N, C-alpha and C positions, 0 to 999 in steps of 0.2 A: 663271764665272758661276751654274754649276750648286751652288756652295758657297753662294752669295748666297740663292739660291731655297731651298735646304733649310735654310737659317740662318732665312730669314723664314717659313718654314712651322713652324719649331720654336717661335719667339717666338709665332705667332699658335695654335698649339696649347697653348704654356703659358698664354699669355693667357686663351685660351677655358677651360682646367682652372680656374686662379684664379677668373674670373668666375662658373665653375658653382659653384665652393665657397662663395663669397662669397653668392651668392643662395640656395643651399641653405642656409647658415648664417642668413641672414637671415629666410626663410620659415619656418624649424623654430622661430624665435623668437617668432613671431606669436601674438598672443592675441585673443580674441573676446569683446567686451564685451556687457553686457546678459544677460537671462535667459532659458532656453528657455522655450517657452510649451509647455503641455500640450496633447495630443493633443485633437481635436475628440471629444466623448462620443458621438456619433451616429456618427460615422465608426469609432470603436472598436465600438460595440454592432451595426454592421453587420458588421464582420470578424468578430467573435466568434459571432454568428449565422451567416454562411456557414462558416465553419469547424466549427461545430457541427453545422449541417445535413450537410457532407461526412463528417464523422466518423460519423453517425449513419445515414447513406444506407449509407456502406460495411459499418458494422457489421451493419446488417440484411439485406443484400442475400443474405446465406447463407441466411439463415431464410425466405426468400420462397417457396423451393421444397423440397418434401420428398420425398425417396425413399421413406422410410417410409409415408408416406400413400399414395404410388401403389402400392407394394408390398402394402398391406392391401388398397385397394381392389380389387386384381388378385387376391389370395387370396380376398376375399370372390366375385368375380365367377366364380372357378373351382369354389370349393366351399360358397359359401352361408355361410361362416364367417369372421371375420376371423383367426382361428387365433393368437389370442392377440398378435397384432401391433398391435391397438388400445391396449395399454398402453404400447408405446414411442412410438406417436404423440401420445397424450395427454400423456406427458411432455415430447415435443416441443413440442407446442402450448402446454403450460404457462411454458416458456423463452422462445418465441416471443412470448407474450403480455406477459410480463415486460419483455423486451427493447423491446418497442412502447411500452408505458406507461413506459419510462425516456426512449425518443425524444419520447414525448408531452409529457414534463416539462421537457424540455432547452431551453435560451435558444436558439431557432431562430424563422425566418420563421413567421407564424401560418399560412400556408396548408399547409406542411409540418407542423408540430405537428397540425392538425386532421386530415390524413392518416394520421398514425400512428395516431390515436386511432380512427380510421374502420377501419383494419385490425384493429387491436386487438379492436375491437368484432365484427369479421366472424370473427376467430379465436376468440374466447369463444364466439361462437354455434356455430361450427363445433365446438369442445370439447364444449360443453354437449350436442349432438345425438349427437356420438360416445359420451359418457358414458352417454345415456339408451338407445343402440342404437337411434334414430330415423332410419331409412335416408332416409326423405322429406326430413326437416329436413336431414339431412346432404348430401342432393343440393343442394337450395336453399341453404345456407350455403356450400357448395363456389362457387358462383355468385357470390354475395356477395364470399366472398374473392378468387376471381379479378379481380372488377372492382376491388375496393378496392386489391389489390397492383398492377395494371396502372396505377392511377392514381399508386400511390405512386412507382413505378418513373418514371414520367413526371415528376412533379415533382423526384424527384432528381436527375435528368438536367440540370436547370435549376442545378442547386448544385455 
């Protein structure tokens, strides 16, 4: 009796394998008719803008804080002189302004592009005050910079 059960199981297994192989052959031979539709341009644009926003926000995030600037202010508070540190800060501000202008011109959502521009303007004002050695204006522009960068960080979190 056990030989009959074993034989029946083998036949079912063999039948299952043959059926699976036949099904695989039929499925791999299937073709799809018709033509592919192009993606919706609005969806593609939104995707590109979001991707660019993430890329630009990530790239600028390290430039929004300056260890050199803080060291320069500390040197001034300690000695009444920037001690030459202002040259490095000016160079750093130039790079930051260029990166912000690049972001401002990227294909991104309008609110983010606008904020990149506002931060660039604040950085330019700060650069001008530092280059002119205008300490009163340097303090005012530092407040503008802090406010604008805080808003930029908030917007970047949305993307």
